[in-house]
C-alpha positions as CSV (number, residue, x, y, z in Angstrom):
1,M,-14.8,-41.0,50.6
2,R,-14.1,-37.5,52.2
3,K,-16.8,-38.0,54.9
4,F,-15.4,-41.4,55.7
5,L,-11.9,-39.9,56.1
6,Q,-13.3,-37.1,58.2
7,R,-14.8,-39.6,60.6
8,L,-11.7,-41.6,60.6
9,F,-9.1,-38.9,61.1
10,S,-10.8,-35.7,62.5
11,A,-10.3,-36.5,66.2
12,W,-6.7,-37.6,65.6
13,I,-5.8,-34.5,63.5
14,I,-7.3,-32.1,66.0
15,R,-5.5,-33.8,68.9
16,M,-2.2,-33.7,67.1
17,S,-2.7,-30.1,66.0
18,N,-3.3,-29.0,69.6
19,K,-0.5,-31.1,70.9
20,F,2.3,-30.2,68.4
21,G,1.1,-26.8,67.3
22,S,3.1,-25.1,70.1
23,R,6.5,-25.7,71.6
24,P,6.8,-23.0,74.2
25,N,10.2,-22.4,75.9
26,R,10.0,-20.7,79.3
27,K,13.4,-19.0,79.1
28,R,12.8,-17.7,75.5
29,I,9.3,-16.6,76.3
30,H,10.2,-14.6,79.4
31,A,13.3,-13.1,77.8
32,A,11.2,-12.0,74.8
33,L,8.4,-10.4,76.9
34,N,11.0,-8.6,79.1
35,K,12.8,-7.2,76.0
36,L,9.7,-6.1,74.3
37,Y,8.2,-4.4,77.4
38,K,11.4,-2.6,78.0
39,T,11.8,-1.5,74.4
40,I,8.3,0.0,74.2
41,N,9.0,1.9,77.4
42,A,12.4,3.1,76.3
43,T,11.5,4.1,72.7
44,P,7.7,4.4,72.3
45,G,6.6,4.2,68.7
46,K,9.5,2.0,67.5
47,R,8.2,-1.5,68.4
48,G,5.0,-0.5,70.1
49,L,2.8,2.3,71.3
50,I,2.1,3.6,74.8
51,F,-1.5,4.8,75.2
52,D,-2.2,7.1,78.2
53,V,-5.7,5.9,78.8
54,A,-8.5,8.1,80.3
55,D,-11.6,6.9,82.0
56,T,-13.7,7.5,78.8
57,D,-11.4,5.5,76.5
58,K,-12.6,2.2,75.3
59,F,-10.7,-0.7,73.7
60,I,-11.6,-3.9,71.9
61,I,-8.9,-6.5,71.5
62,L,-9.4,-9.2,68.9
63,S,-6.8,-11.6,67.5
64,D,-6.4,-14.6,65.2
65,Q,-8.8,-14.1,62.4
66,H,-6.5,-16.0,60.0
67,K,-8.3,-14.5,57.0
68,G,-7.7,-16.8,54.0
69,A,-8.9,-17.4,50.5
70,R,-12.4,-18.7,51.3
71,D,-11.5,-22.3,50.5
72,Y,-12.0,-25.2,52.9
73,A,-8.7,-24.4,54.6
74,D,-10.0,-20.9,55.5
75,D,-10.9,-21.1,59.2
76,F,-12.3,-17.5,59.2
77,T,-15.1,-18.2,56.7
78,L,-17.8,-19.2,59.2
79,A,-16.9,-16.3,61.6
80,E,-16.9,-13.5,59.1
81,K,-20.5,-12.4,59.7
82,N,-19.8,-12.3,63.5
83,Y,-16.6,-10.3,62.9
84,L,-18.3,-7.7,60.6
85,K,-21.2,-7.2,63.0
86,A,-18.7,-6.9,66.0
87,L,-16.7,-4.2,64.2
88,E,-19.8,-2.3,63.2
89,Y,-20.9,-2.3,66.9
90,Y,-17.5,-1.3,68.2
91,N,-17.1,1.5,65.6
92,Q,-20.5,2.9,66.5
93,Q,-19.7,2.7,70.2
94,D,-16.4,4.6,69.6
95,F,-14.0,1.8,70.7
96,H,-10.3,1.8,69.7
97,Y,-9.7,-1.5,67.9
98,I,-6.4,-3.3,68.6
99,N,-5.8,-6.2,66.2
100,L,-3.5,-8.5,68.2
101,G,-2.0,-10.5,65.3
102,D,-2.5,-13.4,62.9
103,S,-5.2,-11.3,61.3
104,E,-4.1,-12.6,57.9
105,E,-3.2,-16.3,57.2
106,L,0.0,-15.8,55.2
107,W,1.5,-19.1,55.9
108,E,-1.1,-20.9,53.8
109,N,-2.0,-18.2,51.3
110,L,-0.6,-15.6,49.0
111,L,-1.2,-12.1,50.1
112,E,-3.0,-11.2,46.8
113,S,-5.5,-14.0,47.4
114,V,-6.2,-12.8,51.0
115,I,-6.7,-9.3,49.8
116,K,-9.1,-10.4,47.0
117,H,-11.4,-12.5,49.3
118,N,-11.5,-10.1,52.3
119,K,-12.5,-6.7,50.9
120,D,-15.5,-6.4,53.3
121,T,-13.4,-7.1,56.4
122,F,-10.7,-4.7,55.4
123,E,-13.3,-2.0,54.8
124,A,-14.7,-2.7,58.3
125,E,-11.3,-2.3,59.8
126,K,-10.6,0.8,57.7
127,A,-13.6,2.6,59.4
128,F,-11.5,2.8,62.6
129,I,-8.5,4.3,60.9
130,S,-10.4,7.6,60.0
131,K,-10.9,8.1,63.7
132,N,-7.3,7.2,64.6
133,H,-8.8,4.2,66.4
134,F,-6.9,1.3,64.8
135,T,-3.7,-0.4,66.0
136,K,-2.4,-3.4,64.1
137,I,0.0,-5.8,65.8
138,F,1.7,-8.7,63.9
139,G,1.7,-12.3,64.9
140,N,3.6,-15.3,63.5
141,H,1.2,-16.1,60.7
142,D,1.3,-12.5,59.4
143,L,4.9,-11.8,60.3
144,Y,5.1,-10.5,56.7
145,W,3.9,-7.2,57.9
146,D,7.0,-6.7,60.0
147,N,9.7,-8.1,57.8
148,D,8.9,-7.6,54.1
149,P,10.1,-4.5,52.3
150,L,6.7,-4.2,50.5
151,A,4.6,-4.5,53.6
152,G,4.0,-0.7,53.9
153,F,3.1,-0.5,50.3
154,N,0.6,-3.3,50.6
155,L,-0.9,-2.0,53.8
156,N,-1.5,1.3,51.9
157,R,-3.2,-0.6,49.1
158,I,-5.5,-2.3,51.6
159,Y,-6.5,0.6,53.8
160,G,-5.9,3.5,51.4
161,T,-3.5,5.2,53.8
162,K,-0.2,4.5,55.5
163,I,-0.4,2.7,58.8
164,R,2.3,1.4,61.1
165,I,2.7,-2.2,62.2
166,Y,3.8,-3.0,65.8
167,E,5.0,-5.9,67.9
168,G,3.1,-4.7,71.0
169,A,1.4,-1.9,72.9
170,I,1.0,-0.7,76.5
171,L,-2.3,0.7,77.8
172,R,-1.2,2.9,80.8
173,M,-4.1,4.0,82.9
174,P,-4.7,5.5,86.4
175,V,-6.6,3.1,88.6
176,G,-7.4,3.6,92.2
177,G,-4.6,6.1,92.8
178,S,-2.0,3.9,91.1
179,K,-0.9,3.2,87.6
180,L,-1.8,0.0,85.8
181,D,0.1,-1.1,82.6
182,I,-1.8,-3.5,80.3
183,F,0.8,-5.0,78.1
184,L,-0.4,-6.4,74.7
185,T,1.4,-8.6,72.2
186,H,0.5,-11.5,70.0
187,G,2.3,-14.0,72.2
188,H,4.2,-16.2,69.7
189,Q,7.6,-15.0,71.0
190,G,9.5,-17.9,72.4
191,D,7.3,-20.5,70.8
192,L,9.8,-22.7,68.9
193,Q,7.1,-23.8,66.4
194,S,6.2,-20.2,65.5
195,D,9.0,-17.8,66.3
196,G,10.6,-17.5,62.9
197,N,10.6,-21.3,62.3
198,W,10.8,-21.9,58.5
199,F,10.0,-25.6,58.9
200,S,6.7,-24.9,60.6
201,K,5.7,-22.4,57.9
202,W,6.6,-25.0,55.2
203,F,4.7,-27.7,56.9
204,V,1.5,-25.6,57.3
205,S,1.5,-24.3,53.7
206,T,2.6,-27.6,52.0
207,V,1.2,-30.4,54.1
208,W,-1.4,-29.1,56.6
209,A,-3.3,-26.6,54.5
210,P,-4.0,-29.1,51.6
211,L,-5.0,-31.8,54.0
212,Q,-7.3,-29.5,56.0
213,S,-8.8,-28.2,52.8
214,Y,-9.6,-31.7,51.5
215,L,-10.9,-33.1,54.8
216,Q,-12.6,-29.7,55.7
217,I,-11.5,-29.8,59.3
218,N,-11.1,-26.8,61.6
219,P,-9.1,-27.6,64.7
220,N,-10.3,-24.5,66.5
221,T,-13.1,-26.3,68.4
222,P,-15.0,-24.7,71.3
223,A,-14.3,-27.9,73.3
224,Y,-10.6,-27.2,73.0
225,S,-10.9,-23.6,74.2
226,N,-12.7,-24.7,77.4
227,Q,-10.0,-27.1,78.6
228,L,-7.3,-26.4,81.2
229,K,-4.7,-23.8,80.1
230,T,-2.3,-24.8,77.5
231,A,1.4,-25.0,78.5
232,H,2.0,-21.8,76.4
233,N,-0.7,-19.8,78.3
234,A,0.6,-21.1,81.6
235,L,4.1,-19.8,80.8
236,M,2.6,-16.4,79.8
237,Y,0.9,-16.4,83.2
238,N,4.1,-17.3,85.0
239,W,5.8,-14.2,83.4
240,V,3.1,-11.7,84.5
241,A,2.7,-13.2,87.9
242,T,6.1,-11.9,88.9
243,K,5.3,-8.3,87.8
244,K,3.8,-5.5,89.9
245,N,0.8,-3.5,88.5
246,I,1.1,-5.1,85.1
247,A,-1.5,-7.2,83.3
248,L,-0.8,-9.1,80.1
249,I,-3.1,-9.8,77.1
250,T,-2.0,-12.1,74.3
251,G,-3.6,-14.2,71.5
252,H,-1.8,-16.9,69.6
253,T,-3.1,-20.0,71.4
254,H,-6.8,-19.5,70.3
255,Q,-7.7,-20.4,73.9
256,P,-9.6,-17.6,75.8
257,V,-8.3,-16.9,79.2
258,F,-9.8,-14.4,81.7
259,A,-8.1,-13.3,84.9
260,S,-5.6,-16.2,84.5
261,L,-8.3,-18.9,84.1
262,T,-10.1,-20.6,81.3
263,H,-13.8,-21.1,81.3
264,L,-13.5,-24.6,82.6
265,E,-11.1,-23.5,85.4
266,R,-13.5,-20.8,86.4
267,I,-16.3,-23.3,86.7
268,Y,-14.2,-25.4,89.1
269,I,-13.7,-22.2,91.2
270,K,-17.4,-21.4,91.2
271,L,-18.2,-25.0,92.1
272,N,-16.0,-25.0,95.1
273,K,-17.6,-21.8,96.3
274,A,-21.1,-23.2,95.8
275,K,-20.1,-26.3,97.8
276,K,-18.8,-24.2,100.7
277,E,-22.0,-22.1,100.7
278,N,-24.2,-25.2,100.2
279,N,-25.9,-23.5,97.3
280,T,-27.8,-26.4,95.8
281,D,-29.2,-24.4,92.8
282,D,-25.7,-23.3,91.7
283,L,-24.3,-26.8,92.3
284,T,-26.9,-28.4,90.0
285,L,-26.2,-25.9,87.2
286,L,-22.5,-25.9,87.5
287,N,-22.2,-29.7,87.7
288,A,-24.4,-29.9,84.5
289,E,-22.1,-27.5,82.8
290,L,-19.0,-29.2,84.0
291,R,-20.2,-32.6,82.6
292,K,-20.4,-31.0,79.2
293,L,-16.8,-29.8,79.3
294,I,-14.8,-32.7,80.7
295,K,-14.4,-36.3,80.2
296,E,-16.0,-38.7,82.7
297,G,-13.6,-39.4,85.6
298,E,-11.3,-36.5,85.0
299,K,-9.8,-35.2,88.3
300,E,-10.4,-31.7,89.5
301,P,-7.2,-29.6,89.2
302,N,-5.5,-28.0,92.2
303,F,-5.3,-24.3,91.5
304,G,-3.6,-23.2,94.7
305,K,-3.0,-19.4,94.6
306,Y,-3.1,-17.3,91.5
307,K,-3.0,-13.7,90.4
308,P,-5.6,-12.5,87.9
309,G,-3.2,-10.6,85.6
310,Y,-3.2,-12.8,82.5
311,F,-5.8,-12.6,79.7
312,N,-6.0,-14.2,76.2
313,S,-8.4,-12.9,73.6
314,G,-9.0,-16.4,72.1
315,C,-9.7,-16.2,68.4
316,C,-12.1,-15.1,65.6
317,C,-12.2,-18.5,63.8
318,F,-13.8,-21.1,66.0
319,S,-15.3,-24.0,64.0
320,D,-18.9,-23.0,65.0
321,G,-18.4,-19.5,63.7
322,D,-18.1,-18.0,67.2
323,M,-15.4,-15.5,68.1
324,T,-14.1,-14.1,71.4
325,G,-12.3,-11.0,72.5
326,I,-11.4,-8.7,75.4
327,E,-13.1,-5.4,76.1
328,I,-11.8,-2.6,78.3
329,D,-14.4,0.0,79.1
330,N,-15.5,2.2,82.0
331,G,-13.2,0.7,84.6
332,F,-13.9,-2.9,83.6
333,I,-12.2,-5.6,81.6
334,R,-14.5,-8.2,80.0
335,L,-14.3,-11.4,78.1
336,I,-16.9,-11.4,75.4
337,K,-18.2,-13.7,72.7
338,W,-19.9,-13.0,69.4
339,S,-22.1,-15.9,68.4
340,Y,-24.9,-16.8,66.0
341,H,-28.1,-17.1,68.0
342,R,-31.7,-16.4,67.2
343,N,-32.3,-16.6,63.5
344,A,-28.5,-16.9,62.9
345,I,-28.1,-13.2,63.8
346,P,-24.7,-12.3,65.4
347,E,-25.1,-11.4,69.1
348,R,-22.6,-10.1,71.7
349,I,-22.5,-12.2,74.8
350,L,-20.7,-11.2,78.1
351,L,-18.8,-14.2,79.5
352,E,-16.8,-12.7,82.3
353,E,-16.0,-9.3,83.7
354,M,-14.1,-7.7,86.6
355,K,-13.0,-4.2,87.7
356,L,-9.6,-3.1,86.5
357,S,-8.8,-2.1,90.1
358,E,-8.7,-5.7,91.1
359,L,-5.6,-6.2,88.9
360,L,-3.7,-3.8,91.2
361,D,-4.2,-6.0,94.3
362,L,-0.8,-7.1,95.4
363,D,-2.0,-10.0,97.4
364,L,-2.2,-13.4,95.7
365,F,-5.7,-14.4,95.0
366,N,-6.8,-17.6,96.6
367,G,-9.0,-19.9,94.5
């Protein structure tokens, strides 16, 4: 019966989840981002940290693990091995780990259950703390860390030491004779479905989680992540596009975005370039990849002009076990994926990269 219901309802549930899982409001989003950025600058350490970044500093930004109770509603289960291998790699390479929120799924689960079933992942995160290389930012699904009186006590229980929780951070770095601010926050602010909405939390815990557990459906499909930017990501881009020498990195939507474009959108850009250059080899490869990602007959979007300042780390709970993140290292910013490849061994894959200096270009980039 379960398999029959899966076939019957999976596509519809995923479509509805993607459609109604976010209600972004432009005015609220822009006001919230402006307020947080100003607050961090005015009083560093209160709502967020400012890192004065040197050339040798390295950062990995991961978000949206949604660690649960290892039941069928736990989207993190399949990605856990990738996550543990990734943290081992970044700790060995001396990266600073910024966890960008929704690390724990506390809308669907009791905290005690999450702690019980995620000891290995907490230990892997703990390894960064001893080096002072761990920054934890809260999202909407782990808002508990920001507003519960016992949050500090429970963080101490998990990590064996007191750590602070923040709403955002700023990486301030010298680039090409100028200063670049990379502003980080989870990105739920201004989302009417997520920003302190008690009904959304009730619906997820009481209706969605039991249904997802029974049908064993994970809505975080790779196909969804490859589509055109969600409305929420588009509004985040609209905010940073008006700023000078500021880049923005968020999570929340589970949709990776690099330099203001999703993977599908970047293929369109590369395809147009190959057409202009009459590069038949690239045209063949890109058209084949494009056919995998879009529905037959879908029209090519008109990108116009864009600035490359918006990034989204994606998530660590895709339904195939993959996870994505953002690296900042040696003057570059990169979109990476950790995926099970040969013999099901986790492997780091570079998807996109660009020089940080390109984010300082004041001219609009023409697609």
